[in-house]
N, C-alpha and C positions, 0 to 999 in steps of 0.2 A: 548609593541608594541603600537605605536601611531595609532590613529583612522584612519587616511587617508591610512595606509598600510593594513588595514583589507580588505579581499576580500568581494565584494558585494554579497549579498544573495537576490535572487528573490523569493518572495512568491506569488504564483498564486492562488488566492482565487476565487472559482467557485460557483456561486449562481444560484439556481433555486427554486423559491418560498420559500425563506428563510427569509422572512420579519421579522419573530418572533425572529430570532437568529443573524441576520446580524451584529448588533451593537456590541454584545459581541464578535463575531469572529474577526471583524475588529479591535476592541479595543485591543484584545489580540495580534494582530500583532503590533499595535502602541506601546504597552507597553513592547515590547521586550527590554531587556537590551543590546543586541547586537546593535551597533550603525550604521551599514552600510547595510541597507535593502531598497529594492524597492518593492512596492506592485503593483501587476497586478490584477485587479478585473474584472471578466468576468461574465456577466449575460446572462444566456441561455434562453432568451425570457420568463422570468417569467410572470405569469398571475396575480400575486399579486403586492404589492407595492415595491417589492425588488429594482427595477431600481431607483425609486424615492428616496428611502432611501439611496441607494449607492451614488447618486448624492448629497444628503444632507450631508452625512457623510464625503465625500472627501473635503468639503470646509474647507479652513484654516488649513489643516494638513501639518505637517512639512516634512514628508518623501516623496520621489518621488513616484508618483502614476500614473498608466495608467489604463484607464477604457475601456471596450469593452461591448457594448450592442447589442446582436444579436436580429434580428427581427424574426428569426425562431429558433425552438428548435434544439440544438446540443447535441450529445452524450458527455459523460464526456471525452472520448478519443479525440474527435474533439476539445473540449474546451482546453484540456491539450496541444494539439499540437499548438493551437493558442497562448497559454501562452508561450510555448517554443520559438516560433518565436519572441516574443516580449521581452523575458527575456535577460538581460544584465549581470546577475550575474555569478560568478564562481560556485556557488551552488544554488540549488532551492528546493522548495517543493510545492506540490499541497495541497491545503487546501479547503475542503468543507466548505461552509459558515454556517454550523451548529455545527462545532467543534471549540474548543478553544485551543490556545497554552499557556503553562505556560511561565512566563517571561524569564526564563533562557534557554529555549529550544534551540534556535538558537545559542546562545553563547557557550553552552556546546558542541554542535555538531561541530561547526566550530573549536573549540580548538582541537578536535580529528583529524580533517582533517589536521590542521596545524602541528601536531606532527606525521603524518603518511607519507608513501611514495605515489608515484603517482598511485599505483595499487588500492588504496582505492576508491571505487565508491559510497558507501552509508554508512551512520551512522543511526542506528535506536535506539529507546528508547521505554519505556513502556507508557501505557495510562490507565487512569481510565475511567469508564463509567458513564455518566450522563444522566438524563432524560430530557424531554422537558422543564422542569422548571429550569434546571441547577443544580439539586441536585444529589449528588453522589448516584449511585445505590448500594445496598448492595450485590455486586458481586465482585469476585476477579478481579484484573487487568489481563491484557493479559499475563504478565510474571508469575503471581501467578497461573494462570490456568495450567501452565506447571511445577509448583513447582520450578521455578528459583528464588533463594534467594540471589545469589551473582553474580557479573559480570563475573566471570570465567565460569559460567554455560551457558552463552549466546553464541549461535552459531556465530562464527566470522571467518574471513578468506575466504577460498573457500567453500562456503556453498551450492552450487547448488544441490547436492544430497539430502541434508536435506530439502531444500526449496521445491524441487519437491514433496516430500512426506508429508511435513507438512508446510502449508502456515501460518507461525507464525508471520509474520511482518504486522503490522497494518499501512495502507497507510499514515495517517497524521503524523506518528511518525518519518518519515525519513527526512534526508537531503541528497541530491543527487548531484553528480558532473554533471553539465549541459552539458559540452562538450562530456562526455562519452555517454550520452543519445542521443545527436544529432548525434554522429557517428553511432549509431544503427538505425538511421532514425526516432527517436521519437516513439510515441505510435502507436500501431496497431489499427486503427479506426474500424476494423471489430470485435474487442473484446469489451465485456462489462466489463471485468476485467482488467482495465488499469494498475493497480498496479502489479498484479501477472505477467502479460505479461512482463513488463519492468524489474521487479525484477529477473525473471528467466533468461532473456537474458543477463542482466548485470552480474549476478552471475556466468555465464559460463566463463566470461573473466576477471573479477575483484574480489577484496575482499570486504567483508562487515564487519562492526564492530558494535556490540551492546554495549550500555552503560546502566548501571543499574540506570536509572533515569526516573521518571514519568514526561514526558514533554507535554502531551496532555490530554485534556478532550474530550473524544470520545462520541458523543451523540447517544444514542440508541433510534431510532424512529420506530414505527410500519409502518410509511409511507415511510421509506427509500427505495431506489432502490433495495438494496440487499434483504430486507425483503419482498418487493412486487414482487420479481422475484421467480418463481417456482423453486423447487429443481431440476426438470428435466432440466430447462433452464440453471441453474447455472452449473450443471454437464456437460451438452453438451458444454458449453462455455469453461469449464476447459479442456475437452478433446481436443477441438480445439487448445488450447494453447499447451497442451502436445504433440500433433501430430507433431509439428515441431522438436521435440527432438528425434523422433523415428530413429532407425538405428545408433545411436551414441555409445551406450553401452548396453550390454546385460541386465544388472540388471535394467537399466532404461526402456528398452523395456518391461521387464517382469512386472514391476510395472504399466506402462501405459496400457499394455494389460489387466491386472487384473482390473484396473479402468474401462476400456471399458466393460469388462465382467460384472462387478457389475451394470453398467448402463443399459446393454441390457438383463440381466438375466430374466426379466419378460416380454420380448417382443416377445417371441416365443419359440416353443419346442426346436429348435436347440440350442439356448443360454441357456435354462434351463438344457439341457443335459450336455453341456460343463461345466456349473457352478457346477452341481452335481458331475461330474467326477473329476473336479478340487478339490473340497472339499474332496472327497473320497481319492484321491491320496495324498493330504496333510496330512490327518489323518494317512494313512498307513506309510508315510515317517516319520512322527513324532514318531509313535509307534516303527518303526524299529530303529530310531536314539536313542531313550531312552533305548531300550533293548540292543543295541550294547555296550553302555557304562556302563550298569549295570552288564554285564557278565565279 
C-alpha cells in the first residue's frame, strides 16, 4: 500500500509540568515508522518551562503539528476534548508527555484496523514501566501481571463485561477510531478517569482487539495524578462511571452494587450490617453448593 493511501493518525500529546520528559515523548512520536501522523500538543498552563520547550521542539519538524497553550489549568478530559476537536485523523490516541511510544506502535495498530471490519473501535497493546530517569523498572508488564503469554489470551471482541470488572487496558497503549468517539460525544468532563469512561462506552457498542506487542514505555511517577489522588476519590469516580450502566443487566447491577457496598462498608452501621450479611450469605451458599455436588 502506497503511503498516500494510509489513513491519518492523530496523536494528542498533553503536557502539564512535563519539562523533564517532553523531548523524549515528542521524539518518540517523531520516530514512529508509520508515515502519516499529525501531532497535536496541548499544554495545560504548565508552571515550569514546558511551554517554552514545546515551542522550541516544534521548530523545523517535518510532520504536521498543531499547538495549544492554555492560560488556565484544564482537566485531562477537557484537554482530550480540545484535541478531538482539532484532530483530522481516522484514528487517534491520547499521550501524556511523560510516556514514550515504541517506533512500531502506530504502524502495528493501524495494520490491525486495516484488516478488520467497521465494528472495531480500539486496538490495545502492552506497556513496560519506566522510572523518572527512563530506566525499566524491575516489574512485570501489564500483560505479565495477568499471566497473558500469547495473543489468544488477550480479551478481544465484545469485552464490556470483562472491562467493567477488570480495568486492564492502559490508556497510552490504545489506538482508537476517532469518529466512533465523536459519535459518543467525546469525553465526560465530569470524570477524572477519561480512559475508563470512553473505553466502557465504546465497548458496549463496538469490538476491541488486543495485540501481543509492547508498544509503550509507561512512566511511573510518585507525583502522577493517579498516585496523588486518594483511594476514596478514585473509587468514588469509578462508581460515578459505573452508575450509568445500572439497570441494563442483572449481573452488572450486582457487581456495581457490590462495589458500592465495599466503598461504603466503613461509613456507618447500616452498611456494616449489609456487608456482614452479604459475606455470611455468600459463605452459606458456597458451603451448600460444595455439599450438593459431593453427595
